[in-house]
CHARMM internal coordinates of N, CA and C (Angstrom, degrees):
IC EDIT
DIST 1 N 1 CA 1.4098
DIST 1 CA 1 C 1.5858
ANGL 1 N 1 CA 1 C 110.75
DIST 1 C 2 N 1.3102
ANGL 1 CA 1 C 2 N 115.46
DIHE 1 N 1 CA 1 C 2 N -41.14
DIST 2 N 2 CA 1.4437
ANGL 1 C 2 N 2 CA 117.81
DIHE 1 CA 1 C 2 N 2 CA 178.86
DIST 2 CA 2 C 1.5003
ANGL 2 N 2 CA 2 C 112.72
DIHE 1 C 2 N 2 CA 2 C -66.93
DIST 2 C 3 N 1.3486
ANGL 2 CA 2 C 3 N 114.42
DIHE 2 N 2 CA 2 C 3 N -35.87
DIST 3 N 3 CA 1.4359
ANGL 2 C 3 N 3 CA 119.27
DIHE 2 CA 2 C 3 N 3 CA -179.43
DIST 3 CA 3 C 1.5490
ANGL 3 N 3 CA 3 C 109.45
DIHE 2 C 3 N 3 CA 3 C -64.97
DIST 3 C 4 N 1.3066
ANGL 3 CA 3 C 4 N 116.21
DIHE 3 N 3 CA 3 C 4 N -42.94
DIST 4 N 4 CA 1.4648
ANGL 3 C 4 N 4 CA 121.51
DIHE 3 CA 3 C 4 N 4 CA 179.71
DIST 4 CA 4 C 1.5128
ANGL 4 N 4 CA 4 C 110.61
DIHE 3 C 4 N 4 CA 4 C -62.25
DIST 4 C 5 N 1.3330
ANGL 4 CA 4 C 5 N 117.98
DIHE 4 N 4 CA 4 C 5 N -44.23
DIST 5 N 5 CA 1.4611
ANGL 4 C 5 N 5 CA 121.36
DIHE 4 CA 4 C 5 N 5 CA 177.61
DIST 5 CA 5 C 1.4977
ANGL 5 N 5 CA 5 C 112.68
DIHE 4 C 5 N 5 CA 5 C -63.19
DIST 5 C 6 N 1.3198
ANGL 5 CA 5 C 6 N 117.40
DIHE 5 N 5 CA 5 C 6 N -40.07
DIST 6 N 6 CA 1.4729
ANGL 5 C 6 N 6 CA 120.37
DIHE 5 CA 5 C 6 N 6 CA 176.25
DIST 6 CA 6 C 1.5242
ANGL 6 N 6 CA 6 C 111.36
DIHE 5 C 6 N 6 CA 6 C -64.48
DIST 6 C 7 N 1.3231
ANGL 6 CA 6 C 7 N 115.05
DIHE 6 N 6 CA 6 C 7 N -44.80
DIST 7 N 7 CA 1.5075
ANGL 6 C 7 N 7 CA 116.02
DIHE 6 CA 6 C 7 N 7 CA 179.14
DIST 7 CA 7 C 1.5250
ANGL 7 N 7 CA 7 C 111.99
DIHE 6 C 7 N 7 CA 7 C -64.07
DIST 7 C 8 N 1.2818
ANGL 7 CA 7 C 8 N 113.84
DIHE 7 N 7 CA 7 C 8 N -38.74
DIST 8 N 8 CA 1.4804
ANGL 7 C 8 N 8 CA 119.60
DIHE 7 CA 7 C 8 N 8 CA 177.23
DIST 8 CA 8 C 1.4733
ANGL 8 N 8 CA 8 C 113.29
DIHE 7 C 8 N 8 CA 8 C -62.08
DIST 8 C 9 N 1.3358
ANGL 8 CA 8 C 9 N 116.81
DIHE 8 N 8 CA 8 C 9 N -43.58
DIST 9 N 9 CA 1.4807
ANGL 8 C 9 N 9 CA 122.03
DIHE 8 CA 8 C 9 N 9 CA 176.46
DIST 9 CA 9 C 1.4616
ANGL 9 N 9 CA 9 C 111.07
DIHE 8 C 9 N 9 CA 9 C -63.79
DIST 9 C 10 N 1.3276
ANGL 9 CA 9 C 10 N 119.75
DIHE 9 N 9 CA 9 C 10 N -42.32
DIST 10 N 10 CA 1.4647
ANGL 9 C 10 N 10 CA 122.80
DIHE 9 CA 9 C 10 N 10 CA 178.37
DIST 10 CA 10 C 1.4924
ANGL 10 N 10 CA 10 C 111.33
DIHE 9 C 10 N 10 CA 10 C -62.42
DIST 10 C 11 N 1.3630
ANGL 10 CA 10 C 11 N 115.64
DIHE 10 N 10 CA 10 C 11 N -43.62
DIST 11 N 11 CA 1.4612
ANGL 10 C 11 N 11 CA 120.02
DIHE 10 CA 10 C 11 N 11 CA 179.42
DIST 11 CA 11 C 1.5119
ANGL 11 N 11 CA 11 C 111.42
DIHE 10 C 11 N 11 CA 11 C -64.49
DIST 11 C 12 N 1.3323
ANGL 11 CA 11 C 12 N 118.01
DIHE 11 N 11 CA 11 C 12 N -37.33
DIST 12 N 12 CA 1.5067
ANGL 11 C 12 N 12 CA 120.37
DIHE 11 CA 11 C 12 N 12 CA 177.52
DIST 12 CA 12 C 1.4813
ANGL 12 N 12 CA 12 C 110.51
DIHE 11 C 12 N 12 CA 12 C -67.77
DIST 12 C 13 N 1.3579
ANGL 12 CA 12 C 13 N 117.73
DIHE 12 N 12 CA 12 C 13 N -41.36
DIST 13 N 13 CA 1.4908
ANGL 12 C 13 N 13 CA 119.05
DIHE 12 CA 12 C 13 N 13 CA -178.68
DIST 13 CA 13 C 1.5449
ANGL 13 N 13 CA 13 C 109.10
DIHE 12 C 13 N 13 CA 13 C -68.13
DIST 13 C 14 N 1.3109
ANGL 13 CA 13 C 14 N 118.18
DIHE 13 N 13 CA 13 C 14 N -39.03
DIST 14 N 14 CA 1.4882
ANGL 13 C 14 N 14 CA 119.46
DIHE 13 CA 13 C 14 N 14 CA 178.64
DIST 14 CA 14 C 1.5298
ANGL 14 N 14 CA 14 C 109.58
DIHE 13 C 14 N 14 CA 14 C -66.79
DIST 14 C 15 N 1.3173
ANGL 14 CA 14 C 15 N 116.13
DIHE 14 N 14 CA 14 C 15 N -38.64
DIST 15 N 15 CA 1.4781
ANGL 14 C 15 N 15 CA 120.36
DIHE 14 CA 14 C 15 N 15 CA 177.68
DIST 15 CA 15 C 1.4975
ANGL 15 N 15 CA 15 C 111.20
DIHE 14 C 15 N 15 CA 15 C -64.18
DIST 15 C 16 N 1.3498
ANGL 15 CA 15 C 16 N 116.00
DIHE 15 N 15 CA 15 C 16 N -37.76
DIST 16 N 16 CA 1.4751
ANGL 15 C 16 N 16 CA 121.21
DIHE 15 CA 15 C 16 N 16 CA -179.44
DIST 16 CA 16 C 1.5264
ANGL 16 N 16 CA 16 C 108.63
DIHE 15 C 16 N 16 CA 16 C -66.89
DIST 16 C 17 N 1.3699
ANGL 16 CA 16 C 17 N 116.09
DIHE 16 N 16 CA 16 C 17 N -44.99
DIST 17 N 17 CA 1.4446
ANGL 16 C 17 N 17 CA 118.02
DIHE 16 CA 16 C 17 N 17 CA -179.19
DIST 17 CA 17 C 1.5158
ANGL 17 N 17 CA 17 C 113.72
DIHE 16 C 17 N 17 CA 17 C -63.69
DIST 17 C 18 N 1.3568
ANGL 17 CA 17 C 18 N 113.85
DIHE 17 N 17 CA 17 C 18 N -43.30
DIST 18 N 18 CA 1.4826
ANGL 17 C 18 N 18 CA 116.39
DIHE 17 CA 17 C 18 N 18 CA 174.76
DIST 18 CA 18 C 1.5197
ANGL 18 N 18 CA 18 C 113.83
DIHE 17 C 18 N 18 CA 18 C -64.70
DIST 18 C 19 N 1.2970
ANGL 18 CA 18 C 19 N 116.49
DIHE 18 N 18 CA 18 C 19 N -39.30
DIST 19 N 19 CA 1.4828
ANGL 18 C 19 N 19 CA 117.80
DIHE 18 CA 18 C 19 N 19 CA -176.39
DIST 19 CA 19 C 1.5176
ANGL 19 N 19 CA 19 C 110.66
DIHE 18 C 19 N 19 CA 19 C -75.49
DIST 19 C 20 N 1.2728
ANGL 19 CA 19 C 20 N 119.03
DIHE 19 N 19 CA 19 C 20 N -32.84
DIST 20 N 20 CA 1.4822
ANGL 19 C 20 N 20 CA 121.18
DIHE 19 CA 19 C 20 N 20 CA -177.84
DIST 20 CA 20 C 1.5276
ANGL 20 N 20 CA 20 C 112.71
DIHE 19 C 20 N 20 CA 20 C -80.02
DIST 20 C 21 N 1.3492
ANGL 20 CA 20 C 21 N 115.29
DIHE 20 N 20 CA 20 C 21 N -46.31
DIST 21 N 21 CA 1.4778
ANGL 20 C 21 N 21 CA 117.43
DIHE 20 CA 20 C 21 N 21 CA -172.90
DIST 21 CA 21 C 1.5577
ANGL 21 N 21 CA 21 C 112.15
DIHE 20 C 21 N 21 CA 21 C -94.79
DIST 21 C 22 N 1.2844
ANGL 21 CA 21 C 22 N 120.51
DIHE 21 N 21 CA 21 C 22 N -32.49
DIST 22 N 22 CA 1.4482
ANGL 21 C 22 N 22 CA 122.53
DIHE 21 CA 21 C 22 N 22 CA -173.00
DIST 22 CA 22 C 1.5218
ANGL 22 N 22 CA 22 C 110.63
DIHE 21 C 22 N 22 CA 22 C -92.15
DIST 22 C 23 N 1.3505
ANGL 22 CA 22 C 23 N 115.52
DIHE 22 N 22 CA 22 C 23 N -54.31
DIST 23 N 23 CA 1.4510
ANGL 22 C 23 N 23 CA 120.85
DIHE 22 CA 22 C 23 N 23 CA -173.34
DIST 23 CA 23 C 1.5050
ANGL 23 N 23 CA 23 C 115.73
DIHE 22 C 23 N 23 CA 23 C -95.54
DIST 23 C 24 N 1.3162
ANGL 23 CA 23 C 24 N 119.90
DIHE 23 N 23 CA 23 C 24 N -7.49
DIST 24 N 24 CA 1.4872
ANGL 23 C 24 N 24 CA 123.57
DIHE 23 CA 23 C 24 N 24 CA -176.51
DIST 24 CA 24 C 1.5156
ANGL 24 N 24 CA 24 C 111.65
DIHE 23 C 24 N 24 CA 24 C 48.67
DIST 24 C 25 N 1.3232
ANGL 24 CA 24 C 25 N 114.83
DIHE 24 N 24 CA 24 C 25 N 58.82
DIST 25 N 25 CA 1.4353
ANGL 24 C 25 N 25 CA 121.47
DIHE 24 CA 24 C 25 N 25 CA -176.14
DIST 25 CA 25 C 1.5411
ANGL 25 N 25 CA 25 C 113.63
DIHE 24 C 25 N 25 CA 25 C -70.88
DIST 25 C 26 N 1.2988
ANGL 25 CA 25 C 26 N 117.39
DIHE 25 N 25 CA 25 C 26 N -18.78
DIST 26 N 26 CA 1.4465
ANGL 25 C 26 N 26 CA 119.43
DIHE 25 CA 25 C 26 N 26 CA 176.42
DIST 26 CA 26 C 1.5589
ANGL 26 N 26 CA 26 C 111.33
DIHE 25 C 26 N 26 CA 26 C 100.62
DIST 26 C 27 N 1.3175
ANGL 26 CA 26 C 27 N 112.95
DIHE 26 N 26 CA 26 C 27 N -159.14
DIST 27 N 27 CA 1.4755
ANGL 26 C 27 N 27 CA 120.20
DIHE 26 CA 26 C 27 N 27 CA -172.20
DIST 27 CA 27 C 1.4860
ANGL 27 N 27 CA 27 C 113.60
DIHE 26 C 27 N 27 CA 27 C -69.35
DIST 27 C 28 N 1.3322
ANGL 27 CA 27 C 28 N 115.79
DIHE 27 N 27 CA 27 C 28 N -37.90
DIST 28 N 28 CA 1.4835
ANGL 27 C 28 N 28 CA 119.58
DIHE 27 CA 27 C 28 N 28 CA -174.67
DIST 28 CA 28 C 1.5369
ANGL 28 N 28 CA 28 C 114.63
DIHE 27 C 28 N 28 CA 28 C -65.44
DIST 28 C 29 N 1.3348
ANGL 28 CA 28 C 29 N 117.12
DIHE 28 N 28 CA 28 C 29 N -17.07
DIST 29 N 29 CA 1.4849
ANGL 28 C 29 N 29 CA 120.12
DIHE 28 CA 28 C 29 N 29 CA -178.41
DIST 29 CA 29 C 1.5315
ANGL 29 N 29 CA 29 C 107.05
DIHE 28 C 29 N 29 CA 29 C -69.88
DIST 29 C 30 N 1.2912
ANGL 29 CA 29 C 30 N 120.86
DIHE 29 N 29 CA 29 C 30 N -18.62
DIST 30 N 30 CA 1.4626
ANGL 29 C 30 N 30 CA 122.85
DIHE 29 CA 29 C 30 N 30 CA -179.25
DIST 30 CA 30 C 1.5435
ANGL 30 N 30 CA 30 C 110.15
DIHE 29 C 30 N 30 CA 30 C -67.94
DIST 30 C 31 N 1.2856
ANGL 30 CA 30 C 31 N 117.13
DIHE 30 N 30 CA 30 C 31 N -17.52
DIST 31 N 31 CA 1.4902
ANGL 30 C 31 N 31 CA 121.74
DIHE 30 CA 30 C 31 N 31 CA 175.88
DIST 31 CA 31 C 1.5050
ANGL 31 N 31 CA 31 C 108.95
DIHE 30 C 31 N 31 CA 31 C -58.26
DIST 31 C 32 N 1.3588
ANGL 31 CA 31 C 32 N 117.35
DIHE 31 N 31 CA 31 C 32 N -41.28
DIST 32 N 32 CA 1.4117
ANGL 31 C 32 N 32 CA 119.57
DIHE 31 CA 31 C 32 N 32 CA -177.86
DIST 32 CA 32 C 1.5254
ANGL 32 N 32 CA 32 C 112.20
DIHE 31 C 32 N 32 CA 32 C -65.58
DIST 32 C 33 N 1.3208
ANGL 32 CA 32 C 33 N 118.38
DIHE 32 N 32 CA 32 C 33 N -32.98
DIST 33 N 33 CA 1.4971
ANGL 32 C 33 N 33 CA 121.14
DIHE 32 CA 32 C 33 N 33 CA 174.82
DIST 33 CA 33 C 1.4897
ANGL 33 N 33 CA 33 C 108.99
DIHE 32 C 33 N 33 CA 33 C -67.55
DIST 33 C 34 N 1.2860
ANGL 33 CA 33 C 34 N 119.29
DIHE 33 N 33 CA 33 C 34 N -41.51
DIST 34 N 34 CA 1.4648
ANGL 33 C 34 N 34 CA 121.29
DIHE 33 CA 33 C 34 N 34 CA -179.75
DIST 34 CA 34 C 1.5326
ANGL 34 N 34 CA 34 C 110.80
DIHE 33 C 34 N 34 CA 34 C -64.71
DIST 34 C 35 N 1.3301
ANGL 34 CA 34 C 35 N 116.49
DIHE 34 N 34 CA 34 C 35 N -41.34
DIST 35 N 35 CA 1.4943
ANGL 34 C 35 N 35 CA 121.74
DIHE 34 CA 34 C 35 N 35 CA 178.93
DIST 35 CA 35 C 1.5259
ANGL 35 N 35 CA 35 C 110.11
DIHE 34 C 35 N 35 CA 35 C -64.88
DIST 35 C 36 N 1.3705
ANGL 35 CA 35 C 36 N 118.14
DIHE 35 N 35 CA 35 C 36 N -37.91
DIST 36 N 36 CA 1.4637
ANGL 35 C 36 N 36 CA 121.53
DIHE 35 CA 35 C 36 N 36 CA 178.03
DIST 36 CA 36 C 1.4935
ANGL 36 N 36 CA 36 C 110.48
DIHE 35 C 36 N 36 CA 36 C -65.78
DIST 36 C 37 N 1.3346
ANGL 36 CA 36 C 37 N 118.98
DIHE 36 N 36 CA 36 C 37 N -42.55
DIST 37 N 37 CA 1.4756
ANGL 36 C 37 N 37 CA 122.36
DIHE 36 CA 36 C 37 N 37 CA 179.12
DIST 37 CA 37 C 1.5175
ANGL 37 N 37 CA 37 C 108.20
DIHE 36 C 37 N 37 CA 37 C -65.05
DIST 37 C 38 N 1.3379
ANGL 37 CA 37 C 38 N 118.85
DIHE 37 N 37 CA 37 C 38 N -42.55
DIST 38 N 38 CA 1.4389
ANGL 37 C 38 N 38 CA 123.78
DIHE 37 CA 37 C 38 N 38 CA 179.61
DIST 38 CA 38 C 1.5471
ANGL 38 N 38 CA 38 C 110.25
DIHE 37 C 38 N 38 CA 38 C -60.83
DIST 38 C 39 N 1.3147
ANGL 38 CA 38 C 39 N 117.93
DIHE 38 N 38 CA 38 C 39 N -43.43
DIST 39 N 39 CA 1.4815
ANGL 38 C 39 N 39 CA 123.77
DIHE 38 CA 38 C 39 N 39 CA 179.51
DIST 39 CA 39 C 1.5163
ANGL 39 N 39 CA 39 C 110.41
DIHE 38 C 39 N 39 CA 39 C -62.06
DIST 39 C 40 N 1.3432
ANGL 39 CA 39 C 40 N 116.33
DIHE 39 N 39 CA 39 C 40 N -43.70
DIST 40 N 40 CA 1.4365
ANGL 39 C 40 N 40 CA 120.95
DIHE 39 CA 39 C 40 N 40 CA 178.48
DIST 40 CA 40 C 1.5224
ANGL 40 N 40 CA 40 C 111.77
DIHE 39 C 40 N 40 CA 40 C -66.75
DIST 40 C 41 N 1.2752
ANGL 40 CA 40 C 41 N 120.30
DIHE 40 N 40 CA 40 C 41 N -39.00
DIST 41 N 41 CA 1.4663
ANGL 40 C 41 N 41 CA 123.25
DIHE 40 CA 40 C 41 N 41 CA 175.73
DIST 41 CA 41 C 1.5257
ANGL 41 N 41 CA 41 C 110.80
DIHE 40 C 41 N 41 CA 41 C -61.43
DIST 41 C 42 N 1.3815
ANGL 41 CA 41 C 42 N 114.98
DIHE 41 N 41 CA 41 C 42 N -46.37
DIST 42 N 42 CA 1.4585
ANGL 41 C 42 N 42 CA 118.45
DIHE 41 CA 41 C 42 N 42 CA -178.66
DIST 42 CA 42 C 1.5961
ANGL 42 N 42 CA 42 C 108.30
DIHE 41 C 42 N 42 CA 42 C -63.82
DIST 42 C 43 N 1.2974
ANGL 42 CA 42 C 43 N 116.12
DIHE 42 N 42 CA 42 C 43 N -35.77
DIST 43 N 43 CA 1.4781
ANGL 42 C 43 N 43 CA 119.65
DIHE 42 CA 42 C 43 N 43 CA 179.48
DIST 43 CA 43 C 1.5184
ANGL 43 N 43 CA 43 C 109.99
DIHE 42 C 43 N 43 CA 43 C -65.84
DIST 43 C 44 N 1.3376
ANGL 43 CA 43 C 44 N 120.39
DIHE 43 N 43 CA 43 C 44 N -42.89
DIST 44 N 44 CA 1.4181
ANGL 43 C 44 N 44 CA 119.91
DIHE 43 CA 43 C 44 N 44 CA 177.90
DIST 44 CA 44 C 1.4595
ANGL 44 N 44 CA 44 C 115.33
DIHE 43 C 44 N 44 CA 44 C -70.17
DIST 44 C 45 N 1.3358
ANGL 44 CA 44 C 45 N 118.46
DIHE 44 N 44 CA 44 C 45 N -32.56
DIST 45 N 45 CA 1.4620
ANGL 44 C 45 N 45 CA 122.81
DIHE 44 CA 44 C 45 N 45 CA 177.34
DIST 45 CA 45 C 1.5041
ANGL 45 N 45 CA 45 C 113.49
DIHE 44 C 45 N 45 CA 45 C -72.26
DIST 45 C 46 N 1.3238
ANGL 45 CA 45 C 46 N 117.11
DIHE 45 N 45 CA 45 C 46 N -29.68
DIST 46 N 46 CA 1.4475
ANGL 45 C 46 N 46 CA 120.34
DIHE 45 CA 45 C 46 N 46 CA -178.55
DIST 46 CA 46 C 1.5260
ANGL 46 N 46 CA 46 C 112.76
DIHE 45 C 46 N 46 CA 46 C -86.70
DIST 46 C 47 N 1.2963
ANGL 46 CA 46 C 47 N 116.85
DIHE 46 N 46 CA 46 C 47 N 0.24
DIST 47 N 47 CA 1.4613
ANGL 46 C 47 N 47 CA 122.32
DIHE 46 CA 46 C 47 N 47 CA 176.54
DIST 47 CA 47 C 1.5267
ANGL 47 N 47 CA 47 C 110.68
DIHE 46 C 47 N 47 CA 47 C -63.68
DIST 47 C 48 N 1.3103
ANGL 47 CA 47 C 48 N 119.67
DIHE 47 N 47 CA 47 C 48 N 132.89
DIST 48 N 48 CA 1.4439
ANGL 47 C 48 N 48 CA 119.85
DIHE 47 CA 47 C 48 N 48 CA 175.68
DIST 48 CA 48 C 1.5580
ANGL 48 N 48 CA 48 C 111.48
DIHE 47 C 48 N 48 CA 48 C -67.89
DIST 48 C 49 N 1.2872
ANGL 48 CA 48 C 49 N 115.88
DIHE 48 N 48 CA 48 C 49 N 140.46
DIST 49 N 49 CA 1.4451
ANGL 48 C 49 N 49 CA 121.07
DIHE 48 CA 48 C 49 N 49 CA -176.36
DIST 49 CA 49 C 1.4671
ANGL 49 N 49 CA 49 C 111.44
DIHE 48 C 49 N 49 CA 49 C -84.68
END
COOR INIT
IC SEED 1 N 1 CA 1 C
IC BUILD
């Protein structure tokens, strides 16, 4: 589960970088960055203590 969340976060961040800097996708591309941060937070919170 953690591996999937990490891969998802990396994919979202790469998609954000490509959409923001290469394709000029506009404001809605920032949703990918928010989803990536959300996936990383869930990953850190689900870590066993």
